[in-house]
N, CA, C and O atoms as a Tinker XYZ file with bonds, in Angstrom:
   356  protein
     1  N      0.805000   -1.226000    0.014000    73     2
     2  CA     0.035000    0.009000   -0.047000    64     1     3
     3  C      0.860000    1.258000    0.036000    63     2     4     5
     4  O      0.413000    2.306000   -0.432000    81     3
     5  N      2.030000    1.206000    0.600000    73     3     6
     6  CA     2.908000    2.321000    0.653000    64     5     7
     7  C      3.513000    2.551000   -0.744000    63     6     8     9
     8  O      3.628000    3.692000   -1.190000    81     7
     9  N      3.894000    1.470000   -1.425000    73     7    10
    10  CA     4.508000    1.602000   -2.760000    64     9    11
    11  C      3.534000    2.172000   -3.821000    63    10    12    13
    12  O      3.916000    2.973000   -4.675000    81    11
    13  N      2.276000    1.731000   -3.730000    73    11    14
    14  CA     1.255000    2.169000   -4.676000    64    13    15
    15  C      0.171000    2.935000   -3.908000    63    14    16    17
    16  O     -0.967000    2.480000   -3.795000    81    15
    17  N      0.522000    4.018000   -3.423000    73    15    18
    18  CA    -0.374000    4.877000   -2.540000    64    17    19
    19  C     -1.630000    5.262000   -3.280000    63    18    20    21
    20  O     -2.688000    5.358000   -2.658000    81    19
    21  N     -1.571000    5.477000   -4.514000    73    19    22
    22  CA    -2.772000    6.004000   -5.237000    64    21    23
    23  C     -3.459000    4.918000   -6.063000    63    22    24    25
    24  O     -4.263000    5.241000   -6.938000    81    23
    25  N     -3.169000    3.647000   -5.812000    73    23    26
    26  CA    -3.717000    2.589000   -6.550000    64    25    27
    27  C     -5.209000    2.378000   -6.241000    63    26    28    29
    28  O     -5.600000    2.201000   -5.087000    81    27
    29  N     -5.983000    2.399000   -7.244000    73    27    30
    30  CA    -7.459000    2.067000   -7.079000    64    29    31
    31  C     -7.800000    1.037000   -8.127000    63    30    32    33
    32  O     -7.229000    1.086000   -9.217000    81    31
    33  N     -8.649000    0.156000   -7.878000    73    31    34
    34  CA    -9.056000   -0.866000   -8.828000    64    33    35
    35  C    -10.592000   -0.981000   -8.939000    63    34    36    37
    36  O    -11.320000   -0.590000   -8.026000    81    35
    37  N    -11.051000   -1.507000  -10.040000    73    35    38
    38  CA   -12.486000   -1.701000  -10.178000    64    37    39
    39  C    -12.888000   -3.142000   -9.648000    63    38    40    41
    40  O    -13.910000   -3.355000   -8.994000    81    39
    41  N    -11.953000   -4.107000  -10.013000    73    39    42
    42  CA   -12.281000   -5.537000   -9.603000    64    41    43
    43  C    -11.118000   -6.112000   -8.784000    63    42    44    45
    44  O     -9.960000   -6.084000   -9.200000    81    43
    45  N    -11.479000   -6.639000   -7.589000    73    43    46
    46  CA   -10.484000   -7.312000   -6.780000    64    45    47
    47  C    -10.698000   -8.821000   -6.907000    63    46    48    49
    48  O    -11.805000   -9.318000   -6.702000    81    47
    49  N     -9.601000   -9.559000   -7.255000    73    47    50
    50  CA    -9.630000  -10.986000   -7.253000    64    49    51
    51  C     -9.198000  -11.305000   -5.877000    63    50    52    53
    52  O     -8.022000  -11.138000   -5.553000    81    51
    53  N    -10.103000  -11.764000   -5.027000    73    51    54
    54  CA    -9.892000  -12.103000   -3.628000    64    53    55
    55  C     -8.900000  -13.260000   -3.569000    63    54    56    57
    56  O     -9.047000  -14.254000   -4.280000    81    55
    57  N     -7.872000  -13.118000   -2.700000    73    55    58
    58  CA    -6.838000  -14.127000   -2.578000    64    57    59
    59  C     -7.244000  -15.339000   -1.768000    63    58    60    61
    60  O     -8.126000  -15.260000   -0.913000    81    59
    61  N     -6.605000  -16.451000   -2.037000    73    59    62
    62  CA    -6.732000  -17.679000   -1.253000    64    61    63
    63  C     -8.138000  -18.024000   -0.938000    63    62    64    65
    64  O     -8.477000  -18.324000    0.206000    81    63
    65  N     -9.006000  -17.985000   -1.991000    73    63    66
    66  CA   -10.363000  -18.443000   -1.846000    64    65    67
    67  C    -11.224000  -17.719000   -0.806000    63    66    68    69
    68  O    -12.293000  -18.213000   -0.447000    81    67
    69  N    -10.790000  -16.591000   -0.332000    73    67    70
    70  CA   -11.445000  -15.827000    0.680000    64    69    71
    71  C    -11.123000  -16.293000    2.072000    63    70    72    73
    72  O    -11.991000  -16.207000    2.941000    81    71
    73  N     -9.883000  -16.801000    2.354000    73    71    74
    74  CA    -9.517000  -17.204000    3.698000    64    73    75
    75  C     -9.464000  -16.003000    4.579000    63    74    76    77
    76  O     -9.431000  -14.868000    4.105000    81    75
    77  N     -9.456000  -16.235000    5.805000    73    75    78
    78  CA    -9.710000  -15.275000    6.910000    64    77    79
    79  C     -8.756000  -14.021000    6.723000    63    78    80    81
    80  O     -9.224000  -12.896000    6.895000    81    79
    81  N     -7.486000  -14.189000    6.389000    73    79    82
    82  CA    -6.538000  -13.082000    6.320000    64    81    83
    83  C     -6.190000  -12.677000    4.879000    63    82    84    85
    84  O     -5.213000  -11.969000    4.637000    81    83
    85  N     -7.010000  -13.142000    3.933000    73    83    86
    86  CA    -6.718000  -12.892000    2.479000    64    85    87
    87  C     -7.127000  -11.492000    2.051000    63    86    88    89
    88  O     -6.589000  -11.009000    1.055000    81    87
    89  N     -8.053000  -10.796000    2.742000    73    87    90
    90  CA    -8.614000   -9.574000    2.255000    64    89    91
    91  C     -8.861000   -8.650000    3.473000    63    90    92    93
    92  O     -9.977000   -8.475000    3.962000    81    91
    93  N     -7.709000   -8.068000    3.923000    73    91    94
    94  CA    -7.863000   -7.151000    5.081000    64    93    95
    95  C     -8.668000   -5.901000    4.802000    63    94    96    97
    96  O     -8.559000   -5.304000    3.731000    81    95
    97  N     -9.474000   -5.511000    5.767000    73    95    98
    98  CA   -10.253000   -4.266000    5.591000    64    97    99
    99  C     -9.380000   -2.980000    5.183000    63    98   100   101
   100  O     -9.832000   -2.135000    4.411000    81    99
   101  N     -8.221000   -2.897000    5.700000    73    99   102
   102  CA    -7.373000   -1.789000    5.348000    64   101   103
   103  C     -6.940000   -1.822000    3.902000    63   102   104   105
   104  O     -6.838000   -0.770000    3.271000    81   103
   105  N     -6.686000   -2.976000    3.364000    73   103   106
   106  CA    -6.346000   -3.112000    1.949000    64   105   107
   107  C     -7.570000   -2.809000    1.083000    63   106   108   109
   108  O     -7.437000   -2.120000    0.071000    81   107
   109  N     -8.732000   -3.289000    1.440000    73   107   110
   110  CA    -9.946000   -3.003000    0.647000    64   109   111
   111  C    -10.209000   -1.542000    0.637000    63   110   112   113
   112  O    -10.504000   -0.966000   -0.411000    81   111
   113  N    -10.106000   -0.897000    1.831000    73   111   114
   114  CA   -10.289000    0.534000    1.890000    64   113   115
   115  C     -9.284000    1.382000    1.091000    63   114   116   117
   116  O     -9.593000    2.480000    0.627000    81   115
   117  N     -8.066000    0.823000    0.949000    73   115   118
   118  CA    -7.069000    1.460000    0.114000    64   117   119
   119  C     -7.345000    1.407000   -1.361000    63   118   120   121
   120  O     -7.186000    2.420000   -2.042000    81   119
   121  N     -7.755000    0.262000   -1.894000    73   119   122
   122  CA    -7.941000    0.084000   -3.304000    64   121   123
   123  C     -9.354000    0.440000   -3.795000    63   122   124   125
   124  O     -9.532000    0.780000   -4.965000    81   123
   125  N    -10.313000    0.369000   -2.949000    73   123   126
   126  CA   -11.702000    0.724000   -3.159000    64   125   127
   127  C    -12.328000    0.051000   -4.385000    63   126   128   129
   128  O    -12.805000    0.748000   -5.281000    81   127
   129  N    -12.340000   -1.291000   -4.450000    73   127   130
   130  CA   -12.927000   -1.957000   -5.582000    64   129   131
   131  C    -14.432000   -1.872000   -5.590000    63   130   132   133
   132  O    -15.050000   -1.712000   -4.538000    81   131
   133  N    -15.060000   -1.979000   -6.813000    73   131   134
   134  CA   -16.453000   -1.995000   -6.944000    64   133   135
   135  C    -16.996000   -3.442000   -6.928000    63   134   136   137
   136  O    -18.144000   -3.706000   -6.569000    81   135
   137  N    -16.103000   -4.355000   -7.336000    73   135   138
   138  CA   -16.449000   -5.761000   -7.466000    64   137   139
   139  C    -15.362000   -6.608000   -6.806000    63   138   140   141
   140  O    -14.194000   -6.223000   -6.754000    81   139
   141  N    -15.776000   -7.763000   -6.308000    73   139   142
   142  CA   -14.818000   -8.712000   -5.777000    64   141   143
   143  C    -15.156000  -10.120000   -6.318000    63   142   144   145
   144  O    -16.282000  -10.608000   -6.212000    81   143
   145  N    -14.130000  -10.730000   -6.893000    73   143   146
   146  CA   -14.295000  -12.111000   -7.452000    64   145   147
   147  C    -13.609000  -13.084000   -6.491000    63   146   148   149
   148  O    -12.427000  -12.949000   -6.172000    81   147
   149  N    -14.419000  -14.101000   -6.027000    73   147   150
   150  CA   -13.895000  -15.064000   -5.192000    64   149   151
   151  C    -13.986000  -16.474000   -5.908000    63   150   152   153
   152  O    -15.080000  -16.972000   -6.178000    81   151
   153  N    -12.805000  -17.081000   -6.198000    73   151   154
   154  CA   -12.754000  -18.342000   -6.788000    64   153   155
   155  C    -12.739000  -19.356000   -5.652000    63   154   156   157
   156  O    -11.764000  -19.442000   -4.904000    81   155
   157  N    -13.839000  -20.137000   -5.519000    73   155   158
   158  CA   -13.970000  -21.014000   -4.399000    64   157   159
   159  C    -14.872000  -22.258000   -4.805000    63   158   160   161
   160  O    -15.843000  -22.131000   -5.552000    81   159
   161  N    -14.495000  -23.411000   -4.283000    73   159   162
   162  CA   -15.290000  -24.615000   -4.601000    64   161   163
   163  C    -16.541000  -24.666000   -3.667000    63   162   164   165
   164  O    -16.524000  -24.187000   -2.533000    81   163
   165  N    -17.569000  -25.247000   -4.193000    73   163   166
   166  CA   -18.794000  -25.394000   -3.479000    64   165   167
   167  C    -18.642000  -26.395000   -2.318000    63   166   168   169
   168  O    -18.099000  -27.480000   -2.529000    81   167
   169  N    -19.095000  -26.071000   -1.123000    73   167   170
   170  CA   -19.056000  -26.920000    0.008000    64   169   171
   171  C    -17.589000  -27.317000    0.378000    63   170   172   173
   172  O    -17.355000  -28.443000    0.817000    81   171
   173  N    -16.639000  -26.420000    0.206000    73   171   174
   174  CA   -15.247000  -26.840000    0.441000    64   173   175
   175  C    -15.033000  -27.042000    1.958000    63   174   176   177
   176  O    -15.698000  -26.402000    2.772000    81   175
   177  N    -14.148000  -27.890000    2.305000    73   175   178
   178  CA   -13.897000  -28.306000    3.717000    64   177   179
   179  C    -13.295000  -27.254000    4.596000    63   178   180   181
   180  O    -13.227000  -27.410000    5.815000    81   179
   181  N    -12.847000  -26.158000    3.969000    73   179   182
   182  CA   -12.221000  -25.062000    4.801000    64   181   183
   183  C    -13.267000  -23.945000    5.094000    63   182   184   185
   184  O    -12.955000  -23.009000    5.831000    81   183
   185  N    -14.438000  -24.022000    4.560000    73   183   186
   186  CA   -15.434000  -23.025000    4.865000    64   185   187
   187  C    -15.135000  -21.671000    4.165000    63   186   188   189
   188  O    -15.546000  -20.618000    4.653000    81   187
   189  N    -14.468000  -21.709000    3.101000    73   187   190
   190  CA   -14.124000  -20.501000    2.383000    64   189   191
   191  C    -15.299000  -20.132000    1.450000    63   190   192   193
   192  O    -15.978000  -21.022000    0.939000    81   191
   193  N    -15.534000  -18.870000    1.235000    73   191   194
   194  CA   -14.931000  -17.722000    1.851000    64   193   195
   195  C    -15.458000  -17.546000    3.247000    63   194   196   197
   196  O    -16.601000  -17.884000    3.554000    81   195
   197  N    -14.603000  -17.010000    4.085000    73   195   198
   198  CA   -14.953000  -16.795000    5.454000    64   197   199
   199  C    -15.947000  -15.667000    5.738000    63   198   200   201
   200  O    -16.069000  -14.743000    4.933000    81   199
   201  N    -16.635000  -15.724000    6.828000    73   199   202
   202  CA   -17.553000  -14.620000    7.199000    64   201   203
   203  C    -16.877000  -13.267000    7.263000    63   202   204   205
   204  O    -17.421000  -12.245000    6.843000    81   203
   205  N    -15.641000  -13.298000    7.818000    73   203   206
   206  CA   -14.908000  -12.056000    7.947000    64   205   207
   207  C    -14.623000  -11.357000    6.654000    63   206   208   209
   208  O    -14.736000  -10.138000    6.533000    81   207
   209  N    -14.242000  -12.176000    5.672000    73   207   210
   210  CA   -14.054000  -11.568000    4.295000    64   209   211
   211  C    -15.376000  -11.105000    3.662000    63   210   212   213
   212  O    -15.441000  -10.009000    3.106000    81   211
   213  N    -16.415000  -11.922000    3.742000    73   211   214
   214  CA   -17.672000  -11.497000    3.210000    64   213   215
   215  C    -18.210000  -10.223000    3.895000    63   214   216   217
   216  O    -18.763000   -9.346000    3.233000    81   215
   217  N    -18.038000  -10.132000    5.247000    73   215   218
   218  CA   -18.458000   -8.976000    5.963000    64   217   219
   219  C    -17.693000   -7.738000    5.483000    63   218   220   221
   220  O    -18.279000   -6.679000    5.257000    81   219
   221  N    -16.361000   -7.893000    5.330000    73   219   222
   222  CA   -15.501000   -6.768000    4.945000    64   221   223
   223  C    -16.047000   -6.197000    3.572000    63   222   224   225
   224  O    -16.201000   -4.988000    3.404000    81   223
   225  N    -16.316000   -7.101000    2.645000    73   223   226
   226  CA   -16.792000   -6.696000    1.319000    64   225   227
   227  C    -18.224000   -6.094000    1.351000    63   226   228   229
   228  O    -18.495000   -5.041000    0.773000    81   227
   229  N    -19.129000   -6.826000    2.063000    73   227   230
   230  CA   -20.505000   -6.343000    2.188000    64   229   231
   231  C    -20.624000   -4.990000    2.875000    63   230   232   233
   232  O    -21.379000   -4.121000    2.439000    81   231
   233  N    -19.882000   -4.830000    3.934000    73   231   234
   234  CA   -19.970000   -3.497000    4.688000    64   233   235
   235  C    -19.533000   -2.365000    3.814000    63   234   236   237
   236  O    -19.897000   -1.221000    4.087000    81   235
   237  N    -18.769000   -2.616000    2.775000    73   235   238
   238  CA   -18.313000   -1.524000    1.857000    64   237   239
   239  C    -19.140000   -1.450000    0.586000    63   238   240   241
   240  O    -18.814000   -0.670000   -0.309000    81   239
   241  N    -20.186000   -2.227000    0.483000    73   239   242
   242  CA   -21.089000   -2.202000   -0.681000    64   241   243
   243  C    -20.408000   -2.746000   -1.918000    63   242   244   245
   244  O    -20.755000   -2.368000   -3.038000    81   243
   245  N    -19.474000   -3.601000   -1.733000    73   243   246
   246  CA   -18.850000   -4.232000   -2.943000    64   245   247
   247  C    -19.657000   -5.387000   -3.456000    63   246   248   249
   248  O    -20.103000   -6.245000   -2.695000    81   247
   249  N    -19.835000   -5.401000   -4.704000    73   247   250
   250  CA   -20.599000   -6.547000   -5.400000    64   249   251
   251  C    -19.625000   -7.766000   -5.365000    63   250   252   253
   252  O    -18.466000   -7.697000   -5.774000    81   251
   253  N    -20.179000   -8.856000   -4.856000    73   251   254
   254  CA   -19.396000  -10.102000   -4.732000    64   253   255
   255  C    -19.832000  -11.118000   -5.756000    63   254   256   257
   256  O    -21.014000  -11.439000   -5.883000    81   255
   257  N    -18.823000  -11.635000   -6.507000    73   255   258
   258  CA   -19.078000  -12.684000   -7.437000    64   257   259
   259  C    -18.336000  -13.926000   -7.013000    63   258   260   261
   260  O    -17.115000  -13.869000   -6.865000    81   259
   261  N    -19.014000  -15.066000   -6.805000    73   259   262
   262  CA   -18.405000  -16.291000   -6.264000    64   261   263
   263  C    -18.620000  -17.411000   -7.174000    63   262   264   265
   264  O    -19.748000  -17.654000   -7.603000    81   263
   265  N    -17.539000  -18.147000   -7.509000    73   263   266
   266  CA   -17.644000  -19.211000   -8.428000    64   265   267
   267  C    -18.508000  -20.384000   -7.853000    63   266   268   269
   268  O    -19.088000  -21.161000   -8.611000    81   267
   269  N    -18.572000  -20.483000   -6.557000    73   267   270
   270  CA   -19.420000  -21.616000   -5.974000    64   269   271
   271  C    -20.828000  -21.315000   -6.176000    63   270   272   273
   272  O    -21.640000  -22.241000   -6.169000    81   271
   273  N    -21.216000  -20.058000   -6.363000    73   271   274
   274  CA   -22.593000  -19.687000   -6.519000    64   273   275
   275  C    -22.982000  -19.373000   -8.009000    63   274   276   277
   276  O    -24.107000  -19.600000   -8.456000    81   275
   277  N    -21.970000  -18.840000   -8.725000    73   275   278
   278  CA   -22.238000  -18.317000  -10.048000    64   277   279
   279  C    -21.626000  -19.178000  -11.185000    63   278   280   281
   280  O    -21.851000  -18.933000  -12.370000    81   279
   281  N    -20.862000  -20.172000  -10.772000    73   279   282
   282  CA   -20.125000  -20.978000  -11.743000    64   281   283
   283  C    -19.020000  -20.111000  -12.340000    63   282   284   285
   284  O    -18.454000  -19.264000  -11.648000    81   283
   285  N    -18.708000  -20.318000  -13.630000    73   283   286
   286  CA   -17.652000  -19.543000  -14.233000    64   285   287
   287  C    -18.075000  -18.117000  -14.324000    63   286   288   289
   288  O    -19.224000  -17.827000  -14.658000    81   287
   289  N    -17.160000  -17.204000  -14.031000    73   287   290
   290  CA   -17.392000  -15.770000  -14.151000    64   289   291
   291  C    -16.476000  -15.213000  -15.229000    63   290   292   293
   292  O    -15.257000  -15.359000  -15.134000    81   291
   293  N    -17.030000  -14.588000  -16.236000    73   291   294
   294  CA   -16.255000  -13.970000  -17.324000    64   293   295
   295  C    -16.516000  -12.504000  -17.382000    63   294   296   297
   296  O    -17.650000  -12.045000  -17.248000    81   295
   297  N    -15.438000  -11.760000  -17.588000    73   295   298
   298  CA   -15.558000  -10.279000  -17.769000    64   297   299
   299  C    -15.176000   -9.968000  -19.201000    63   298   300   301
   300  O    -14.076000  -10.297000  -19.645000    81   299
   301  N    -16.064000   -9.349000  -19.906000    73   299   302
   302  CA   -15.788000   -8.971000  -21.263000    64   301   303
   303  C    -15.721000   -7.424000  -21.379000    63   302   304   305
   304  O    -16.606000   -6.702000  -20.919000    81   303
   305  N    -14.693000   -6.988000  -21.980000    73   303   306
   306  CA   -14.423000   -5.512000  -22.125000    64   305   307
   307  C    -14.402000   -5.172000  -23.617000    63   306   308   309
   308  O    -13.497000   -5.629000  -24.314000    81   307
   309  N    -15.281000   -4.453000  -24.100000    73   307   310
   310  CA   -15.287000   -4.027000  -25.530000    64   309   311
   311  C    -15.857000   -2.613000  -25.611000    63   310   312   313
   312  O    -16.790000   -2.229000  -24.907000    81   311
   313  N    -15.229000   -1.868000  -26.520000    73   311   314
   314  CA   -15.720000   -0.515000  -26.833000    64   313   315
   315  C    -15.801000    0.376000  -25.612000    63   314   316   317
   316  O    -16.723000    1.184000  -25.501000    81   315
   317  N    -14.878000    0.248000  -24.714000    73   315   318
   318  CA   -14.795000    1.156000  -23.580000    64   317   319
   319  C    -15.674000    0.803000  -22.377000    63   318   320   321
   320  O    -15.705000    1.522000  -21.378000    81   319
   321  N    -16.389000   -0.325000  -22.497000    73   319   322
   322  CA   -17.249000   -0.768000  -21.403000    64   321   323
   323  C    -17.059000   -2.220000  -21.071000    63   322   324   325
   324  O    -16.623000   -2.969000  -21.945000    81   323
   325  N    -17.346000   -2.663000  -19.905000    73   323   326
   326  CA   -17.218000   -4.009000  -19.456000    64   325   327
   327  C    -18.519000   -4.576000  -18.863000    63   326   328   329
   328  O    -19.378000   -3.855000  -18.357000    81   327
   329  N    -18.608000   -5.876000  -18.954000    73   327   330
   330  CA   -19.740000   -6.604000  -18.476000    64   329   331
   331  C    -19.308000   -7.962000  -17.894000    63   330   332   333
   332  O    -18.436000   -8.617000  -18.464000    81   331
   333  N    -19.912000   -8.401000  -16.753000    73   331   334
   334  CA   -19.714000   -9.738000  -16.199000    64   333   335
   335  C    -20.730000  -10.654000  -16.779000    63   334   336   337
   336  O    -21.863000  -10.253000  -17.047000    81   335
   337  N    -20.336000  -11.903000  -16.982000    73   335   338
   338  CA   -21.232000  -12.931000  -17.379000    64   337   339
   339  C    -21.042000  -14.097000  -16.410000    63   338   340   341
   340  O    -19.912000  -14.406000  -16.033000    81   339
   341  N    -22.123000  -14.739000  -16.009000    73   339   342
   342  CA   -22.076000  -15.881000  -15.142000    64   341   343
   343  C    -22.506000  -17.092000  -15.962000    63   342   344   345
   344  O    -23.409000  -16.998000  -16.793000    81   343
   345  N    -21.831000  -18.273000  -15.715000    73   343   346
   346  CA   -22.157000  -19.508000  -16.358000    64   345   347
   347  C    -22.281000  -20.582000  -15.378000    63   346   348   349
   348  O    -21.305000  -21.242000  -15.024000    81   347
   349  N    -23.576000  -20.790000  -14.888000    73   347   350
   350  CA   -23.801000  -21.749000  -13.866000    64   349   351
   351  C    -23.830000  -23.140000  -14.463000    63   350   352   353
   352  O    -24.569000  -23.401000  -15.412000    81   351
   353  N    -23.025000  -24.035000  -13.908000    73   351   354
   354  CA   -22.970000  -25.379000  -14.532000    64   353   355
   355  C    -24.255000  -26.227000  -14.335000    63   354   356
   356  O    -24.325000  -27.361000  -14.810000    81   355
């Protein structure tokens, strides 16, 4: 955060399937994403994503896309605009 003090992003790819320490509130506040993508298996034995990570994202009004709920998530960017597509298996 010190090295990239002005970094802001539109989409955050949440690390380590949304484990407890993967997405600290201070980091989320720093980058201010509009969307968060969580790659996670359905009914995984680790309970990912954790409640803490989901709370951090929800409290900030960030739209959450999860592969365990939405299947494949694709982002298409054309002609200056982007759109998310979900492909539920």
